[in-house]
GUGUTI-275688 format. One record per residue (C-alpha): x, y, z. Coordinates in steps of 0.001 Angstrom, whole numbers, padded with zeros to 6 digits, always signed. Layout:
GUGUTI-275688
XYZ
...
end
This chain:
GUGUTI-275688
+072990+091458+008209
+073179+089001+011125
+069900+087973+012812
+069295+088917+016429
+069450+085947+018842
+065850+086518+019987
+064640+086513+016372
+066492+083249+015742
+064953+081625+018822
+061457+082809+017881
+061835+081561+014312
+063104+078188+015553
+060159+077775+017919
+057622+078917+015309
+059044+076536+012704
+059134+073655+015162
+055555+074081+016399
+054112+074687+012939
+055673+071525+011561
+054548+069671+014677
+050969+070609+013767
+051400+069471+010162
+052812+066120+011219
+050250+065728+013992
+047482+066206+011427
+048949+063605+009094
+049808+061065+011788
+046403+061109+013458
+044788+060739+010040
+047107+057880+009059
+046509+056094+012365
+042755+056642+012056
+042946+055066+008585
+044341+051913+010194
+042154+051829+013310
+038708+053377+012685
+038046+055009+009312
+037455+051789+007391
+034613+050991+009839
+033150+054501+010109
+033374+055757+006522
+033719+052597+004367
+031675+049985+006280
+030035+048085+003416
+033207+046527+001986
+035695+043929+003160
+038333+044737+005783
+041140+044812+003197
+039123+046941+000765
+038217+049272+003640
+041879+049699+004520
+042718+050403+000875
+039879+052939+000689
+041134+054639+003875
+044680+054826+002509
+043330+056135-000817
+041664+058992+001053
+044989+059463+002866
+046747+059734-000515
+044377+062510-001618
+046104+064857+000835
+049410+064240-000868
+047911+064823-004295
+046709+068209-002998
+050152+069162-001697
+051745+070172-005025
+048637+072214-005819
+048971+073994-002493
+052700+074316-003019
+052166+075797-006467
+049599+078281-005110
+051489+079447-002011
+054949+079485-003604
+053734+082241-005958
+053637+084508-002915
+056375+083217-000603
+059116+084795-002735
+057116+087999-003325
+055362+088780-000047
+057704+087016+002344
+057960+083811+004345
+056000+084884+007425
+052483+085467+006113
+052450+082377+003918
+053342+080267+006948
+050482+081866+008893
+048036+081083+006053
+049132+077448+005603
+048990+076842+009342
+045429+078176+009611
+044160+076108+006688
+045701+072888+008031
+044332+073429+011526
+040787+074214+010387
+040682+071205+008019
+041850+068849+010772
+039254+070117+013250
+036593+069727+010552
+037333+065988+010351
+036557+065778+014062
+032940+066852+013476
+032184+064941+010261
+029107+062704+010135
+029814+059007+009544
+028493+056697+006829
+025777+055480+009188
+024417+059040+009436
+024641+060455+005899
+025696+057579+003686
+028028+058293+000788
+028359+061954+001779
+030508+060869+004733
+033498+059601+002692
+033068+062535+000275
+033368+065047+003120
+036301+063087+004556
+038160+063265+001248
+037386+066997+000916
+038759+067707+004392
+041807+065625+003630
+042326+067588+000406
+042274+070893+002309
+044729+069468+004853
+047133+068596+002058
+046615+071895+000247
+047656+073788+003372
+050582+071468+004042
+051878+072031+000509
+054162+074884+001540
+054537+074236+005277
+057779+072287+005708
+059428+073972+002735
+058487+077394+004084
+059756+076514+007540
+063006+075178+006108
+063535+078340+004061
+062704+080535+007045
+065171+078836+009403
+067948+078455+006821
+067753+082165+005991
+067591+083121+009670
+070590+081079+010890
+074184+082309+010823
+076718+080486+008687
+078055+077367+010300
+074773+076692+012124
+072187+076434+009368
+072056+072649+009402
+071348+072273+013086
+068782+075118+013162
+066854+074015+010068
+066887+070426+011370
+064534+071594+014119
+061804+071426+011484
+062076+067638+011664
+062319+067707+015427
+058959+069464+015203
+057753+066723+012864
+058888+064122+015386
+057069+066016+018122
+053920+065990+015982
+054273+062238+015459
+054785+061734+019192
+051763+063896+020031
+049631+062051+017483
+050702+058644+018747
+050191+059776+022332
+046705+061088+021562
+045704+057774+020013
+047254+055824+022886
+045093+057804+025320
+041765+057472+023489
+042345+053747+022986
+042016+053390+026739
+038299+054049+026212
+035863+051161+025712
+035483+050268+022028
+031967+051680+021719
+033059+055051+023117
+036208+055087+020963
+034166+054507+017817
+031396+056953+018712
+033200+060042+020076
+036711+059155+021260
+038300+059373+017818
+036780+062828+017348
+038674+064186+020353
+041966+063354+018626
+041138+065591+015672
+039566+068378+017709
+042632+068504+019965
+044637+070012+017077
+042995+073330+018034
+045485+073738+020888
+048540+073359+018643
+046988+075543+015936
+046361+078439+018314
+049849+078250+019872
+051568+078151+016476
+049389+080957+015107
+050325+083298+017964
+054022+082564+017514
+054004+083027+013764
+052124+086323+013941
+055051+087708+015932
+057738+086537+013508
+059996+088929+011623
+060984+088343+008033
+064342+086636+007514
+067418+088885+007123
+067946+087428+003640
+064430+088252+002445
+064571+091695+004082
+067708+092475+002080
+066210+091083-001120
+063125+093237-000595
+065205+096340+000184
+067230+095871-003005
+064086+095021-004990
+065606+091854-006433
+062688+089515-005610
+061192+087676-008582
+057934+089078-009920
+056871+085583-011041
+058920+083100-008956
+057215+079945-010214
+057820+080960-013824
+061480+081667-013038
+061862+078285-011345
+060666+076494-014455
+062884+078659-016641
+066112+078731-014635
+065819+076216-011797
+064719+072989-013490
+067898+071091-012584
+067712+072065-008925
+063983+071210-008767
+064652+067821-010359
+067372+067111-007785
+065103+068079-004892
+062286+065905-006265
+064441+062828-006802
+066333+063256-003527
+062990+063415-001694
+061158+060492-003337
+063009+057698-001565
+062911+059421+001803
+059193+060078+001395
+058434+056459+000492
+060408+055100+003423
+059180+057685+005919
+055482+057104+005322
+055926+053346+005022
+057416+053342+008507
+054879+055740+009968
+051690+054410+008364
+052032+051024+006642
+054188+049409+009325
+051577+050347+011922
+049067+048431+009814
+051529+045534+009343
+052168+045247+013075
+048456+045246+013859
+047158+043082+011006
+049980+040642+010227
+052214+040453+013285
+049102+040664+015523
+050572+043193+017932
+047944+044560+020299
+046330+047637+018736
+047028+049723+021840
+050762+048981+021574
+051143+050309+018016
+050798+054034+018899
+053239+053473+021765
+055817+052076+019333
+055318+055091+017043
+055630+057414+020034
+059003+055996+021121
+060269+055966+017526
+059295+059612+017053
+061076+060710+020247
+064334+059142+019083
+063739+060461+015562
+063521+064029+016867
+066803+063657+018727
+068399+062066+015667
+067337+065030+013522
+069278+067432+015745
+072401+065241+015704
+072362+064716+011932
+071690+068415+011292
+074757+069218+013411
+076836+066651+011513
+075823+068270+008214
+077289+071550+009523
+080456+069718+010501
+081053+067424+007513
+078868+068934+004776
+075353+068283+003514
+076259+065973+000648
+078429+063481+002520
+076000+063124+005436
+073013+062781+003099
+074766+060110+001013
+075664+058187+004142
+072035+058165+005306
+070716+057237+001848
+073262+054411+001590
+072117+052988+004922
+068459+053213+003886
+069199+051161+000763
+069870+048211+003070
+067552+048869+006011
+064094+047682+004795
+064933+043947+004778
+066348+043669+008318
+063516+045934+009521
+060804+043587+008273
+062689+040560+009611
+062787+042275+013013
+059087+043207+012925
+058084+039694+011904
+059686+038180+015004
+056868+039572+017122
+059410+040313+019853
+058541+043739+021243
+062130+044624+022186
+063362+043859+018666
+060390+045709+017138
+061071+048811+019212
+064751+048820+018201
+063934+048380+014499
+061384+051184+014533
+063717+053520+016439
+066431+053057+013800
+063855+053575+011037
+062520+056770+012580
+065998+058194+013189
+067204+057728+009621
+064148+057324+007354
+061510+059479+009038
+063401+062380+010610
+067185+062250+010225
+067538+062076+006454
+064902+064730+005887
+066482+066930+008594
+069645+067287+006478
+067572+068424+003487
+065967+071216+005506
+069135+073293+004982
+070465+071436+001920
+067511+072180-000357
+067190+075938+000360
+070936+076284-000229
+070576+074680-003668
+068496+077604-004966
+069290+081202-005775
+067749+084011-003776
+065051+085072-006254
+062869+081953-006116
+064191+079838-003226
+060788+079352-001548
+059126+078319-004809
+061953+075987-005839
+062110+074075-002568
+058323+073836-002307
+057701+072597-005842
+060520+070051-005752
+059467+068576-002413
+055750+068472-003162
+056129+066798-006547
+057982+064097-004631
+055262+063946-001979
+052805+062665-004588
+055265+060221-006131
+056512+059043-002763
+054686+059451+000534
+051121+059839-000692
+050893+056467-002369
+053486+054572-000322
+051039+053060+002212
+048546+052279-000568
+051184+050574-002737
+052579+048704+000272
+049126+047327+001197
+048488+046314-002433
+051873+044533-002666
+051332+042792+000647
+047909+041521-000351
+048971+040514-003859
+052056+038547-002872
+051252+037660+000718
+054735+038683+001810
+056634+041731+003047
+059492+041103+000566
+057945+043096-002346
+057324+045986+000057
+060988+045969+001114
+062052+045853-002565
+059765+048826-003297
+061369+050803-000458
+064883+049944-001656
+064203+050851-005291
+062766+054211-004246
+065843+054909-002125
+068138+053887-004992
+066607+056737-007038
+067343+059153-004204
+070894+057890-003701
+071623+058151-007433
+070309+061724-007585
+072384+062739-004553
+075553+061685-006373
+074931+064560-008815
+074113+067157-006150
+076760+069754-005245
+077945+070536-001739
+076183+073660-000464
+077261+074114+003153
+077516+077812+004050
+076716+078989+000543
+075940+082712+000149
+072137+082815+000332
+072002+086216-001386
+073558+084789-004553
+070926+084872-007325
+072342+081770-009062
+071515+078187-008133
+074249+076033-006598
+073736+073651-009510
+074642+076315-012087
+078344+076877-011524
+080798+075521-008985
+082144+079014-008187
+078709+080072-006932
+079270+077984-003808
+081078+079987-001139
+083941+078510+000864
+082726+076684+003954
+083080+078301+007338
+084225+075987+010076
+081600+075566+012798
+084327+076089+015349
+085033+079594+014050
+081504+080610+013068
+079995+083493+014957
+077205+082704+017371
end
């Protein structure tokens, strides 16, 4: 059953805006960790310790993600993609707005960082099935030959969220310092209400994917999808986890740690840092679309390996470029990083990972694999990078850390099968048998 064009457009817009909210939430929190949280919530410790404490609270959200993924994936393969995406969106939006009204350490003492960590936990719990659910939704909605480019819009949404977050911080930093620290930072978090409401309205109007509708009609959905994943999908989950770790480490190092590095070590003006992130995110969103299209043209595996191979080498020249202090060189380095590490590489996985799994537990498999990696990779990447930088007094160990993480991802990708245009109704995983993968349909001949 082919999806109607209007349903495809609505799903694409809903997936894009929902992921924009998720990324907006995480970017404004990460930027706040660098700029204000160490002063507002951890004021009685040194500047370095305050930054580490802020990044530790940041990491809590990633620790919550697999718990949220585990919880929501129990229902995504039983009840459908739509309502889970509505629930995760609402939880993320409410948790982000709650941060905007939290009392600071000056007002309530130790309760302030406790409430901050709790809000961050709820943010992460809601985000635990967001990108995976959006990827599954768009992959199952697209026609063969166009899955890569449609699912890649998830990362265009992520880039939009990064751009919005950077833009919001750039605006409030125009305020005098006393106003920024008293109420300006709160506006950034409260502004997520606008994105939350828009995404909620769109997602309420979504239809279930044609693939899930057929699964439901034939009553072939798994009664216990998480249990089936651990019984029959361990290899595919392991591949997703390992193929995500390196990307996650590099993505959040670029988006969070490098902002701190530019401000604290390179001594770039604090107001310029969000502008750099904004430009990088814009190019990253465009790169996601291009690389998603290339994965439809040349296959998921070859494009992913090419990106991973580049990212093995990229950290060292990136840090050399940042350390010059030359704004033109810094902008170019961050643009390349955002295109390949933050958005482009992940954009290819938005169709690749759902295609790896069979129809009975696709949502659960993608979610669990990606969120295990979120803890191992992105959640602790800024924290580890700050610790390495302060221990060794150099960016070299940070670059080595990024390269080693990507080597794990590159090695795992060598064992992953090609999945382009696989039959999404097949109950077997693509990792089970080669004959489960359907012959590719040329994009030139695919139906619109």
